[in-house]
N, CA, C and O atoms as a GROMACS GRO file, in nm:
protein
  592
    1MET      N    1   0.082  -0.120   0.000
    1MET     CA    2   0.000   0.000   0.000
    1MET      C    3   0.087   0.126   0.000
    1MET      O    4   0.075   0.211  -0.089
    2ASN      N    5   0.173   0.138   0.101
    2ASN     CA    6   0.253   0.260   0.115
    2ASN      C    7   0.401   0.242   0.084
    2ASN      O    8   0.479   0.336   0.096
    3ASN      N    9   0.439   0.121   0.044
    3ASN     CA   10   0.576   0.095   0.000
    3ASN      C   11   0.678   0.116   0.112
    3ASN      O   12   0.786   0.171   0.089
    4ILE      N   13   0.643   0.071   0.234
    4ILE     CA   14   0.739   0.084   0.344
    4ILE      C   15   0.766  -0.048   0.417
    4ILE      O   16   0.858  -0.054   0.498
    5CYS      N   17   0.688  -0.152   0.391
    5CYS     CA   18   0.710  -0.280   0.459
    5CYS      C   19   0.729  -0.394   0.360
    5CYS      O   20   0.841  -0.437   0.333
    6ARG      N   21   0.618  -0.442   0.306
    6ARG     CA   22   0.622  -0.562   0.222
    6ARG      C   23   0.697  -0.542   0.092
    6ARG      O   24   0.791  -0.616   0.062
    7SER      N   25   0.657  -0.443   0.014
    7SER     CA   26   0.716  -0.429  -0.120
    7SER      C   27   0.865  -0.396  -0.119
    7SER      O   28   0.937  -0.450  -0.203
    8PRO      N   29   0.916  -0.310  -0.030
    8PRO     CA   30   1.061  -0.291  -0.032
    8PRO      C   31   1.136  -0.416   0.015
    8PRO      O   32   1.248  -0.442  -0.029
    9THR      N   33   1.073  -0.492   0.104
    9THR     CA   34   1.134  -0.618   0.147
    9THR      C   35   1.146  -0.712   0.028
    9THR      O   36   1.252  -0.771   0.006
   10VAL      N   37   1.039  -0.726  -0.048
   10VAL     CA   38   1.041  -0.812  -0.166
   10VAL      C   39   1.141  -0.760  -0.268
   10VAL      O   40   1.214  -0.839  -0.329
   11GLU      N   41   1.146  -0.630  -0.288
   11GLU     CA   42   1.243  -0.573  -0.382
   11GLU      C   43   1.385  -0.613  -0.343
   11GLU      O   44   1.461  -0.660  -0.428
   12ALA      N   45   1.422  -0.596  -0.217
   12ALA     CA   46   1.558  -0.628  -0.173
   12ALA      C   47   1.587  -0.777  -0.185
   12ALA      O   48   1.696  -0.816  -0.228
   13VAL      N   49   1.491  -0.860  -0.148
   13VAL     CA   50   1.510  -1.004  -0.157
   13VAL      C   51   1.526  -1.048  -0.303
   13VAL      O   52   1.616  -1.126  -0.335
   14PHE      N   53   1.440  -0.997  -0.389
   14PHE     CA   54   1.449  -1.035  -0.531
   14PHE      C   55   1.580  -0.987  -0.592
   14PHE      O   56   1.646  -1.062  -0.665
   15LYS      N   57   1.619  -0.863  -0.563
   15LYS     CA   58   1.746  -0.812  -0.615
   15LYS      C   59   1.863  -0.899  -0.570
   15LYS      O   60   1.955  -0.925  -0.647
   16HIS      N   61   1.859  -0.944  -0.446
   16HIS     CA   62   1.963  -1.031  -0.394
   16HIS      C   63   1.973  -1.160  -0.477
   16HIS      O   64   2.082  -1.202  -0.515
   17HIS      N   65   1.858  -1.221  -0.505
   17HIS     CA   66   1.856  -1.345  -0.584
   17HIS      C   67   1.900  -1.321  -0.728
   17HIS      O   68   1.968  -1.403  -0.788
   18VAL      N   69   1.859  -1.209  -0.784
   18VAL     CA   70   1.899  -1.174  -0.921
   18VAL      C   71   2.050  -1.154  -0.929
   18VAL      O   72   2.115  -1.205  -1.020
   19GLU      N   73   2.106  -1.082  -0.832
   19GLU     CA   74   2.251  -1.060  -0.830
   19GLU      C   75   2.326  -1.192  -0.810
   19GLU      O   76   2.427  -1.216  -0.877
   20ALA      N   77   2.277  -1.276  -0.720
   20ALA     CA   78   2.341  -1.405  -0.695
   20ALA      C   79   2.341  -1.493  -0.821
   20ALA      O   80   2.432  -1.574  -0.841
   21ALA      N   81   2.240  -1.476  -0.904
   21ALA     CA   82   2.230  -1.553  -1.028
   21ALA      C   83   2.310  -1.488  -1.142
   21ALA      O   84   2.318  -1.544  -1.252
   22GLY      N   85   2.369  -1.372  -1.116
   22GLY     CA   86   2.446  -1.302  -1.219
   22GLY      C   87   2.361  -1.240  -1.327
   22GLY      O   88   2.408  -1.221  -1.440
   23LEU      N   89   2.237  -1.208  -1.294
   23LEU     CA   90   2.144  -1.155  -1.395
   23LEU      C   91   2.109  -1.008  -1.373
   23LEU      O   92   2.018  -0.956  -1.438
   24ASP      N   93   2.179  -0.940  -1.283
   24ASP     CA   94   2.143  -0.803  -1.250
   24ASP      C   95   2.161  -0.705  -1.366
   24ASP      O   96   2.104  -0.596  -1.362
   25GLN      N   97   2.238  -0.741  -1.467
   25GLN     CA   98   2.249  -0.652  -1.583
   25GLN      C   99   2.130  -0.669  -1.678
   25GLN      O  100   2.111  -0.589  -1.770
   26TYR      N  101   2.051  -0.774  -1.657
   26TYR     CA  102   1.937  -0.803  -1.744
   26TYR      C  103   1.802  -0.778  -1.678
   26TYR      O  104   1.702  -0.755  -1.746
   27ILE      N  105   1.798  -0.784  -1.546
   27ILE     CA  106   1.671  -0.774  -1.474
   27ILE      C  107   1.673  -0.651  -1.383
   27ILE      O  108   1.759  -0.638  -1.296
   28HIS      N  109   1.577  -0.563  -1.404
   28HIS     CA  110   1.562  -0.444  -1.319
   28HIS      C  111   1.435  -0.462  -1.236
   28HIS      O  112   1.332  -0.504  -1.287
   29CYS      N  113   1.444  -0.429  -1.111
   29CYS     CA  114   1.330  -0.444  -1.021
   29CYS      C  115   1.316  -0.318  -0.938
   29CYS      O  116   1.415  -0.254  -0.903
   30ASP      N  117   1.193  -0.283  -0.908
   30ASP     CA  118   1.164  -0.166  -0.826
   30ASP      C  119   1.034  -0.195  -0.751
   30ASP      O  120   0.956  -0.281  -0.792
   31SER      N  121   1.013  -0.125  -0.643
   31SER     CA  122   0.888  -0.140  -0.570
   31SER      C  123   0.819  -0.006  -0.560
   31SER      O  124   0.882   0.100  -0.568
   32ALA      N  125   0.687  -0.012  -0.544
   32ALA     CA  126   0.606   0.109  -0.531
   32ALA      C  127   0.478   0.072  -0.460
   32ALA      O  128   0.439  -0.045  -0.455
   33GLY      N  129   0.412   0.172  -0.406
   33GLY     CA  130   0.287   0.149  -0.336
   33GLY      C  131   0.168   0.201  -0.415
   33GLY      O  132   0.183   0.281  -0.507
   34THR      N  133   0.052   0.155  -0.378
   34THR     CA  134  -0.070   0.203  -0.442
   34THR      C  135  -0.118   0.334  -0.380
   34THR      O  136  -0.205   0.401  -0.436
   35TYR      N  137  -0.061   0.370  -0.266
   35TYR     CA  138  -0.085   0.499  -0.202
   35TYR      C  139   0.048   0.570  -0.188
   35TYR      O  140   0.152   0.505  -0.185
   36GLY      N  141   0.045   0.701  -0.181
   36GLY     CA  142   0.169   0.778  -0.172
   36GLY      C  143   0.191   0.844  -0.038
   36GLY      O  144   0.266   0.941  -0.029
   37ASN      N  145   0.127   0.795   0.066
   37ASN     CA  146   0.136   0.859   0.198
   37ASN      C  147   0.278   0.870   0.253
   37ASN      O  148   0.307   0.961   0.330
   38HIS      N  149   0.366   0.779   0.215
   38HIS     CA  150   0.501   0.778   0.269
   38HIS      C  151   0.607   0.804   0.162
   38HIS      O  152   0.723   0.768   0.181
   39ALA      N  153   0.567   0.863   0.051
   39ALA     CA  154   0.661   0.888  -0.059
   39ALA      C  155   0.787   0.958  -0.008
   39ALA      O  156   0.779   1.058   0.064
   40GLY      N  157   0.902   0.903  -0.046
   40GLY     CA  158   1.030   0.959  -0.004
   40GLY      C  159   1.083   0.903   0.127
   40GLY      O  160   1.200   0.925   0.161
   41ASP      N  161   1.000   0.831   0.201
   41ASP     CA  162   1.043   0.775   0.330
   41ASP      C  163   1.118   0.644   0.310
   41ASP      O  164   1.095   0.572   0.213
   42PRO      N  165   1.210   0.614   0.403
   42PRO     CA  166   1.276   0.483   0.398
   42PRO      C  167   1.180   0.374   0.444
   42PRO      O  168   1.076   0.405   0.503
   43PRO      N  169   1.213   0.248   0.420
   43PRO     CA  170   1.128   0.140   0.470
   43PRO      C  171   1.117   0.146   0.623
   43PRO      O  172   1.203   0.200   0.692
   44ASP      N  173   1.009   0.090   0.672
   44ASP     CA  174   0.986   0.082   0.816
   44ASP      C  175   1.110   0.024   0.884
   44ASP      O  176   1.173  -0.069   0.833
   45ALA      N  177   1.146   0.080   0.998
   45ALA     CA  178   1.267   0.037   1.071
   45ALA      C  179   1.262  -0.111   1.106
   45ALA      O  180   1.365  -0.178   1.107
   46ARG      N  181   1.143  -0.162   1.136
   46ARG     CA  182   1.131  -0.304   1.169
   46ARG      C  183   1.158  -0.391   1.046
   46ARG      O  184   1.222  -0.496   1.057
   47SER      N  185   1.109  -0.348   0.931
   47SER     CA  186   1.139  -0.421   0.807
   47SER      C  187   1.288  -0.423   0.782
   47SER      O  188   1.345  -0.527   0.748
   48GLN      N  189   1.352  -0.309   0.799
   48GLN     CA  190   1.497  -0.301   0.778
   48GLN      C  191   1.572  -0.391   0.876
   48GLN      O  192   1.666  -0.461   0.836
   49ARG      N  193   1.532  -0.389   1.001
   49ARG     CA  194   1.600  -0.467   1.104
   49ARG      C  195   1.590  -0.617   1.078
   49ARG      O  196   1.690  -0.689   1.084
   50HIS      N  197   1.470  -0.663   1.048
   50HIS     CA  198   1.451  -0.806   1.022
   50HIS      C  199   1.520  -0.849   0.893
   50HIS      O  200   1.579  -0.957   0.887
   51ALA      N  201   1.514  -0.767   0.791
   51ALA     CA  202   1.580  -0.799   0.665
   51ALA      C  203   1.732  -0.805   0.684
   51ALA      O  204   1.798  -0.893   0.629
   52ALA      N  205   1.786  -0.712   0.760
   52ALA     CA  206   1.931  -0.709   0.782
   52ALA      C  207   1.980  -0.836   0.850
   52ALA      O  208   2.091  -0.882   0.824
   53LYS      N  209   1.898  -0.894   0.937
   53LYS     CA  210   1.936  -1.018   1.004
   53LYS      C  211   1.955  -1.132   0.904
   53LYS      O  212   2.027  -1.228   0.931
   54ARG      N  213   1.890  -1.120   0.788
   54ARG     CA  214   1.903  -1.224   0.683
   54ARG      C  215   1.997  -1.179   0.571
   54ARG      O  216   2.011  -1.249   0.470
   55GLY      N  217   2.060  -1.065   0.589
   55GLY     CA  218   2.157  -1.020   0.491
   55GLY      C  219   2.104  -0.931   0.380
   55GLY      O  220   2.172  -0.910   0.280
   56TYR      N  221   1.983  -0.879   0.397
   56TYR     CA  222   1.923  -0.791   0.297
   56TYR      C  223   1.930  -0.646   0.346
   56TYR      O  224   1.896  -0.618   0.461
   57ASP      N  225   1.973  -0.556   0.259
   57ASP     CA  226   1.986  -0.415   0.296
   57ASP      C  227   1.876  -0.333   0.229
   57ASP      O  228   1.872  -0.320   0.107
   58LEU      N  229   1.788  -0.278   0.310
   58LEU     CA  230   1.678  -0.195   0.260
   58LEU      C  231   1.707  -0.046   0.277
   58LEU      O  232   1.625   0.037   0.237
   59SER      N  233   1.820  -0.010   0.337
   59SER     CA  234   1.845   0.127   0.381
   59SER      C  235   1.843   0.231   0.269
   59SER      O  236   1.805   0.346   0.294
   60ALA      N  237   1.880   0.196   0.149
   60ALA     CA  238   1.884   0.293   0.039
   60ALA      C  239   1.749   0.311  -0.030
   60ALA      O  240   1.732   0.404  -0.109
   61LEU      N  241   1.655   0.223  -0.002
   61LEU     CA  242   1.524   0.229  -0.069
   61LEU      C  243   1.440   0.343  -0.014
   61LEU      O  244   1.449   0.378   0.104
   62ARG      N  245   1.357   0.400  -0.100
   62ARG     CA  246   1.265   0.508  -0.060
   62ARG      C  247   1.129   0.479  -0.121
   62ARG      O  248   1.117   0.434  -0.235
   63ALA      N  249   1.028   0.506  -0.043
   63ALA     CA  250   0.890   0.479  -0.087
   63ALA      C  251   0.852   0.571  -0.202
   63ALA      O  252   0.894   0.686  -0.211
   64ARG      N  253   0.772   0.515  -0.290
   64ARG     CA  254   0.714   0.593  -0.399
   64ARG      C  255   0.580   0.530  -0.434
   64ARG      O  256   0.551   0.416  -0.397
   65ARG      N  257   0.501   0.605  -0.506
   65ARG     CA  258   0.372   0.557  -0.551
   65ARG      C  259   0.384   0.503  -0.694
   65ARG      O  260   0.466   0.552  -0.772
   66VAL      N  261   0.304   0.404  -0.726
   66VAL     CA  262   0.300   0.352  -0.862
   66VAL      C  263   0.265   0.467  -0.957
   66VAL      O  264   0.174   0.545  -0.931
   67GLU      N  265   0.338   0.475  -1.067
   67GLU     CA  266   0.314   0.577  -1.168
   67GLU      C  267   0.257   0.512  -1.293
   67GLU      O  268   0.279   0.393  -1.317
   68LYS      N  269   0.186   0.588  -1.372
   68LYS     CA  270   0.129   0.535  -1.498
   68LYS      C  271   0.238   0.474  -1.586
   68LYS      O  272   0.214   0.372  -1.652
   69SER      N  273   0.355   0.534  -1.588
   69SER     CA  274   0.463   0.483  -1.672
   69SER      C  275   0.512   0.345  -1.628
   69SER      O  276   0.571   0.272  -1.709
   70ASP      N  277   0.489   0.308  -1.502
   70ASP     CA  278   0.532   0.177  -1.454
   70ASP      C  279   0.462   0.064  -1.530
   70ASP      O  280   0.521  -0.042  -1.552
   71PHE      N  281   0.339   0.086  -1.570
   71PHE     CA  282   0.264  -0.018  -1.640
   71PHE      C  283   0.326  -0.050  -1.776
   71PHE      O  284   0.318  -0.164  -1.822
   72GLU      N  285   0.386   0.048  -1.838
   72GLU     CA  286   0.454   0.025  -1.965
   72GLU      C  287   0.598  -0.021  -1.943
   72GLU      O  288   0.648  -0.107  -2.016
   73ARG      N  289   0.663   0.034  -1.845
   73ARG     CA  290   0.805   0.012  -1.821
   73ARG      C  291   0.840  -0.128  -1.773
   73ARG      O  292   0.946  -0.180  -1.808
   74PHE      N  293   0.754  -0.190  -1.692
   74PHE     CA  294   0.785  -0.318  -1.632
   74PHE      C  295   0.710  -0.433  -1.698
   74PHE      O  296   0.597  -0.416  -1.746
   75ASP      N  297   0.773  -0.550  -1.701
   75ASP     CA  298   0.711  -0.670  -1.757
   75ASP      C  299   0.620  -0.740  -1.657
   75ASP      O  300   0.526  -0.809  -1.695
   76TYR      N  301   0.649  -0.722  -1.529
   76TYR     CA  302   0.571  -0.784  -1.421
   76TYR      C  303   0.537  -0.676  -1.320
   76TYR      O  304   0.623  -0.598  -1.279
   77ILE      N  305   0.411  -0.671  -1.282
   77ILE     CA  306   0.365  -0.580  -1.178
   77ILE      C  307   0.293  -0.668  -1.076
   77ILE      O  308   0.182  -0.716  -1.101
   78LEU      N  309   0.358  -0.687  -0.963
   78LEU     CA  310   0.313  -0.787  -0.868
   78LEU      C  311   0.258  -0.723  -0.741
   78LEU      O  312   0.322  -0.640  -0.678
   79ALA      N  313   0.139  -0.763  -0.707
   79ALA     CA  314   0.069  -0.708  -0.590
   79ALA      C  315   0.090  -0.798  -0.469
   79ALA      O  316   0.105  -0.920  -0.482
   80MET      N  317   0.092  -0.737  -0.353
   80MET     CA  318   0.110  -0.811  -0.229
   80MET      C  319  -0.018  -0.880  -0.183
   80MET      O  320  -0.013  -0.982  -0.114
   81ASP      N  321  -0.133  -0.825  -0.221
   81ASP     CA  322  -0.261  -0.883  -0.177
   81ASP      C  323  -0.372  -0.843  -0.274
   81ASP      O  324  -0.351  -0.767  -0.368
   82GLU      N  325  -0.491  -0.896  -0.248
   82GLU     CA  326  -0.606  -0.871  -0.336
   82GLU      C  327  -0.645  -0.723  -0.341
   82GLU      O  328  -0.685  -0.674  -0.447
   83ASP      N  329  -0.635  -0.652  -0.229
   83ASP     CA  330  -0.670  -0.509  -0.230
   83ASP      C  331  -0.580  -0.431  -0.324
   83ASP      O  332  -0.628  -0.351  -0.405
   84ASN      N  333  -0.450  -0.456  -0.315
   84ASN     CA  334  -0.357  -0.387  -0.403
   84ASN      C  335  -0.373  -0.432  -0.548
   84ASN      O  336  -0.359  -0.353  -0.640
   85LEU      N  337  -0.403  -0.559  -0.567
   85LEU     CA  338  -0.429  -0.610  -0.701
   85LEU      C  339  -0.545  -0.534  -0.766
   85LEU      O  340  -0.537  -0.493  -0.881
   86SER      N  341  -0.652  -0.516  -0.691
   86SER     CA  342  -0.768  -0.443  -0.742
   86SER      C  343  -0.734  -0.299  -0.777
   86SER      O  344  -0.777  -0.247  -0.880
   87LEU      N  345  -0.657  -0.234  -0.691
   87LEU     CA  346  -0.618  -0.095  -0.717
   87LEU      C  347  -0.529  -0.085  -0.841
   87LEU      O  348  -0.544   0.007  -0.921
   88LEU      N  349  -0.439  -0.179  -0.857
   88LEU     CA  350  -0.353  -0.180  -0.976
   88LEU      C  351  -0.433  -0.204  -1.102
   88LEU      O  352  -0.413  -0.138  -1.204
   89MET      N  353  -0.525  -0.300  -1.096
   89MET     CA  354  -0.608  -0.330  -1.214
   89MET      C  355  -0.694  -0.208  -1.251
   89MET      O  356  -0.716  -0.182  -1.369
   90ARG      N  357  -0.742  -0.138  -1.153
   90ARG     CA  358  -0.824  -0.019  -1.178
   90ARG      C  359  -0.746   0.089  -1.252
   90ARG      O  360  -0.799   0.156  -1.341
   91ASP      N  361  -0.618   0.105  -1.216
   91ASP     CA  362  -0.537   0.212  -1.273
   91ASP      C  363  -0.460   0.173  -1.399
   91ASP      O  364  -0.405   0.259  -1.468
   92CYS      N  365  -0.455   0.045  -1.428
   92CYS     CA  366  -0.373  -0.004  -1.538
   92CYS      C  367  -0.442   0.012  -1.674
   92CYS      O  368  -0.560  -0.021  -1.688
   93PRO      N  369  -0.369   0.063  -1.772
   93PRO     CA  370  -0.425   0.065  -1.908
   93PRO      C  371  -0.451  -0.079  -1.955
   93PRO      O  372  -0.375  -0.169  -1.923
   94ASP      N  373  -0.558  -0.098  -2.028
   94ASP     CA  374  -0.600  -0.232  -2.071
   94ASP      C  375  -0.489  -0.312  -2.137
   94ASP      O  376  -0.479  -0.432  -2.116
   95GLU      N  377  -0.407  -0.246  -2.217
   95GLU     CA  378  -0.304  -0.318  -2.291
   95GLU      C  379  -0.193  -0.376  -2.202
   95GLU      O  380  -0.111  -0.455  -2.249
   96HIS      N  381  -0.189  -0.337  -2.074
   96HIS     CA  382  -0.086  -0.387  -1.984
   96HIS      C  383  -0.144  -0.472  -1.870
   96HIS      O  384  -0.070  -0.514  -1.781
   97ALA      N  385  -0.271  -0.498  -1.872
   97ALA     CA  386  -0.337  -0.570  -1.762
   97ALA      C  387  -0.283  -0.710  -1.740
   97ALA      O  388  -0.287  -0.761  -1.628
   98THR      N  389  -0.232  -0.773  -1.844
   98THR     CA  390  -0.180  -0.910  -1.830
   98THR      C  391  -0.048  -0.914  -1.751
   98THR      O  392  -0.003  -1.022  -1.714
   99LYS      N  393   0.012  -0.801  -1.726
   99LYS     CA  394   0.136  -0.794  -1.649
   99LYS      C  395   0.111  -0.803  -1.499
   99LYS      O  396   0.203  -0.828  -1.422
  100ILE      N  397  -0.012  -0.782  -1.458
  100ILE     CA  398  -0.045  -0.773  -1.315
  100ILE      C  399  -0.085  -0.909  -1.259
  100ILE      O  400  -0.166  -0.981  -1.318
  101ALA      N  401  -0.027  -0.942  -1.145
  101ALA     CA  402  -0.058  -1.068  -1.076
  101ALA      C  403  -0.026  -1.053  -0.928
  101ALA      O  404   0.035  -0.955  -0.886
  102LEU      N  405  -0.068  -1.150  -0.852
  102LEU     CA  406  -0.028  -1.156  -0.712
  102LEU      C  407   0.113  -1.212  -0.703
  102LEU      O  408   0.147  -1.307  -0.773
  103LEU      N  409   0.196  -1.155  -0.618
  103LEU     CA  410   0.332  -1.203  -0.599
  103LEU      C  411   0.336  -1.351  -0.566
  103LEU      O  412   0.419  -1.425  -0.619
  104MET      N  413   0.247  -1.395  -0.479
  104MET     CA  414   0.252  -1.532  -0.430
  104MET      C  415   0.216  -1.635  -0.538
  104MET      O  416   0.226  -1.755  -0.514
  105THR      N  417   0.174  -1.590  -0.655
  105THR     CA  418   0.154  -1.678  -0.769
  105THR      C  419   0.283  -1.752  -0.802
  105THR      O  420   0.281  -1.863  -0.855
  106TYR      N  421   0.396  -1.690  -0.770
  106TYR     CA  422   0.526  -1.746  -0.804
  106TYR      C  423   0.587  -1.831  -0.693
  106TYR      O  424   0.699  -1.880  -0.708
  107SER      N  425   0.517  -1.849  -0.585
  107SER     CA  426   0.567  -1.932  -0.475
  107SER      C  427   0.524  -2.077  -0.496
  107SER      O  428   0.406  -2.105  -0.514
  108ALA      N  429   0.620  -2.167  -0.493
  108ALA     CA  430   0.590  -2.310  -0.508
  108ALA      C  431   0.550  -2.374  -0.376
  108ALA      O  432   0.494  -2.483  -0.374
  109ARG      N  433   0.579  -2.306  -0.265
  109ARG     CA  434   0.557  -2.367  -0.134
  109ARG      C  435   0.439  -2.310  -0.057
  109ARG      O  436   0.389  -2.376   0.035
  110SER      N  437   0.393  -2.194  -0.090
  110SER     CA  438   0.288  -2.131  -0.011
  110SER      C  439   0.154  -2.134  -0.083
  110SER      O  440   0.146  -2.111  -0.204
  111ASP      N  441   0.051  -2.162  -0.007
  111ASP     CA  442  -0.085  -2.156  -0.060
  111ASP      C  443  -0.150  -2.021  -0.030
  111ASP      O  444  -0.264  -1.996  -0.070
  112ALA      N  445  -0.078  -1.934   0.039
  112ALA     CA  446  -0.133  -1.804   0.075
  112ALA      C  447  -0.152  -1.719  -0.050
  112ALA      O  448  -0.061  -1.707  -0.132
  113PRO      N  449  -0.271  -1.660  -0.067
  113PRO     CA  450  -0.293  -1.578  -0.186
  113PRO      C  451  -0.220  -1.445  -0.180
  113PRO      O  452  -0.184  -1.388  -0.284
  114GLY      N  453  -0.198  -1.394  -0.060
  114GLY     CA  454  -0.135  -1.264  -0.046
  114GLY      C  455  -0.036  -1.261   0.068
  114GLY      O  456  -0.034  -1.350   0.154
  115VAL      N  457   0.046  -1.158   0.068
  115VAL     CA  458   0.143  -1.136   0.175
  115VAL      C  459   0.077  -1.046   0.278
  115VAL      O  460   0.039  -0.933   0.246
  116PRO      N  461   0.062  -1.093   0.402
  116PRO     CA  462  -0.004  -1.012   0.504
  116PRO      C  463   0.079  -0.890   0.543
  116PRO      O  464   0.202  -0.896   0.549
  117ASP      N  465   0.012  -0.781   0.568
  117ASP     CA  466   0.079  -0.657   0.609
  117ASP      C  467   0.124  -0.670   0.754
  117ASP      O  468   0.041  -0.691   0.843
  118PRO      N  469   0.254  -0.658   0.780
  118PRO     CA  470   0.304  -0.675   0.917
  118PRO      C  471   0.299  -0.548   1.002
  118PRO      O  472   0.333  -0.552   1.120
  119TYR      N  473   0.259  -0.436   0.944
  119TYR     CA  474   0.273  -0.305   1.007
  119TYR      C  475   0.219  -0.298   1.149
  119TYR      O  476   0.285  -0.243   1.237
  120TYR      N  477   0.102  -0.352   1.173
  120TYR     CA  478   0.040  -0.339   1.305
  120TYR      C  479   0.065  -0.460   1.396
  120TYR      O  480   0.007  -0.468   1.504
  121GLY      N  481   0.149  -0.551   1.352
  121GLY     CA  482   0.176  -0.671   1.430
  121GLY      C  483   0.314  -0.670   1.493
  121GLY      O  484   0.380  -0.566   1.501
  122GLY      N  485   0.356  -0.787   1.536
  122GLY     CA  486   0.486  -0.801   1.600
  122GLY      C  487   0.592  -0.854   1.506
  122GLY      O  488   0.575  -0.855   1.384
  123ALA      N  489   0.702  -0.897   1.566
  123ALA     CA  490   0.818  -0.943   1.491
  123ALA      C  491   0.786  -1.060   1.399
  123ALA      O  492   0.841  -1.070   1.290
  124GLN      N  493   0.698  -1.148   1.443
  124GLN     CA  494   0.667  -1.265   1.361
  124GLN      C  495   0.607  -1.227   1.225
  124GLN      O  496   0.624  -1.300   1.128
  125GLY      N  497   0.537  -1.115   1.218
  125GLY     CA  498   0.481  -1.070   1.090
  125GLY      C  499   0.589  -1.031   0.991
  125GLY      O  500   0.578  -1.060   0.872
  126PHE      N  501   0.693  -0.965   1.039
  126PHE     CA  502   0.803  -0.926   0.951
  126PHE      C  503   0.884  -1.047   0.906
  126PHE      O  504   0.932  -1.051   0.793
  127GLU      N  505   0.898  -1.146   0.994
  127GLU     CA  506   0.966  -1.269   0.957
  127GLU      C  507   0.885  -1.347   0.854
  127GLU      O  508   0.940  -1.405   0.761
  128ARG      N  509   0.754  -1.347   0.871
  128ARG     CA  510   0.666  -1.416   0.774
  128ARG      C  511   0.677  -1.350   0.637
  128ARG      O  512   0.682  -1.419   0.535
  129VAL      N  513   0.679  -1.217   0.634
  129VAL     CA  514   0.695  -1.146   0.507
  129VAL      C  515   0.826  -1.186   0.440
  129VAL      O  516   0.829  -1.210   0.319
  130LEU      N  517   0.933  -1.195   0.516
  130LEU     CA  518   1.061  -1.237   0.459
  130LEU      C  519   1.056  -1.379   0.406
  130LEU      O  520   1.108  -1.407   0.298
  131ASP      N  521   0.993  -1.469   0.481
  131ASP     CA  522   0.978  -1.608   0.434
  131ASP      C  523   0.904  -1.611   0.301
  131ASP      O  524   0.946  -1.679   0.207
  132MET      N  525   0.795  -1.538   0.294
  132MET     CA  526   0.714  -1.536   0.172
  132MET      C  527   0.789  -1.468   0.057
  132MET      O  528   0.780  -1.512  -0.058
  133ALA      N  529   0.862  -1.361   0.089
  133ALA     CA  530   0.940  -1.291  -0.014
  133ALA      C  531   1.046  -1.383  -0.072
  133ALA      O  532   1.067  -1.384  -0.193
  134GLU      N  533   1.112  -1.459   0.012
  134GLU     CA  534   1.215  -1.551  -0.035
  134GLU      C  535   1.155  -1.661  -0.123
  134GLU      O  536   1.211  -1.695  -0.227
  135GLU      N  537   1.042  -1.714  -0.082
  135GLU     CA  538   0.975  -1.818  -0.161
  135GLU      C  539   0.936  -1.765  -0.299
  135GLU      O  540   0.965  -1.826  -0.401
  136ALA      N  541   0.870  -1.651  -0.299
  136ALA     CA  542   0.820  -1.595  -0.425
  136ALA      C  543   0.934  -1.545  -0.514
  136ALA      O  544   0.927  -1.559  -0.636
  137ALA      N  545   1.037  -1.487  -0.455
  137ALA     CA  546   1.150  -1.437  -0.534
  137ALA      C  547   1.217  -1.551  -0.609
  137ALA      O  548   1.251  -1.536  -0.726
  138GLN      N  549   1.237  -1.663  -0.543
  138GLN     CA  550   1.298  -1.778  -0.608
  138GLN      C  551   1.211  -1.829  -0.722
  138GLN      O  552   1.260  -1.862  -0.830
  139GLY      N  553   1.081  -1.836  -0.698
  139GLY     CA  554   0.989  -1.882  -0.802
  139GLY      C  555   0.981  -1.786  -0.919
  139GLY      O  556   0.978  -1.829  -1.034
  140LEU      N  557   0.979  -1.658  -0.890
  140LEU     CA  558   0.974  -1.558  -0.997
  140LEU      C  559   1.102  -1.564  -1.081
  140LEU      O  560   1.096  -1.557  -1.203
  141LEU      N  561   1.215  -1.577  -1.016
  141LEU     CA  562   1.340  -1.585  -1.090
  141LEU      C  563   1.344  -1.712  -1.178
  141LEU      O  564   1.390  -1.707  -1.292
  142ARG      N  565   1.296  -1.823  -1.126
  142ARG     CA  566   1.288  -1.945  -1.209
  142ARG      C  567   1.199  -1.920  -1.331
  142ARG      O  568   1.233  -1.960  -1.442
  143HIS      N  569   1.087  -1.856  -1.309
  143HIS     CA  570   0.993  -1.826  -1.417
  143HIS      C  571   1.059  -1.738  -1.523
  143HIS      O  572   1.047  -1.765  -1.642
  144ILE      N  573   1.127  -1.635  -1.481
  144ILE     CA  574   1.193  -1.543  -1.575
  144ILE      C  575   1.304  -1.615  -1.651
  144ILE      O  576   1.318  -1.597  -1.772
  145ARG      N  577   1.382  -1.694  -1.580
  145ARG     CA  578   1.492  -1.768  -1.647
  145ARG      C  579   1.435  -1.862  -1.754
  145ARG      O  580   1.494  -1.876  -1.861
  146TYR      N  581   1.324  -1.924  -1.725
  146TYR     CA  582   1.260  -2.014  -1.821
  146TYR      C  583   1.219  -1.939  -1.946
  146TYR      O  584   1.228  -1.991  -2.057
  147ARG      N  585   1.174  -1.815  -1.927
  147ARG     CA  586   1.127  -1.734  -2.041
  147ARG      C  587   1.240  -1.672  -2.121
  147ARG      O  588   1.219  -1.632  -2.236
  148LEU      N  589   1.362  -1.664  -2.063
  148LEU     CA  590   1.476  -1.600  -2.132
  148LEU      C  591   1.522  -1.681  -2.249
  148LEU      O  592   1.616  -1.642  -2.318
   0.00000   0.00000   0.00000
């Protein structure tokens, strides 16, 4: 929603996997929110702290809102949950609607349709987001490699 918890975590995790695979010159990834309430802010301190424990650095990331140009610029536009999926579909030009999906579509291990927002919860919520981000990032990278 605001690009301060889930989506920057997923961005950092995916970038890590892309770099480890040696594909960072071919794959560009960015995160954005469907709301702009925190535009310019760094990720939530709890997201940063939990991610750092697993070796992911979110410190340079800054929140931004999804822009119309993102629908043309990116091949995949992945939502964290059904609410964000609906907002993205509403704003997306028809010719780019096939690019939009739920992130967890790419997870081979999770049956969860969406990534729960950890903002109002405790530490376990941020750890769960990281678990889900790692699962989906690996699946997405496999999918992209297959298509290359």
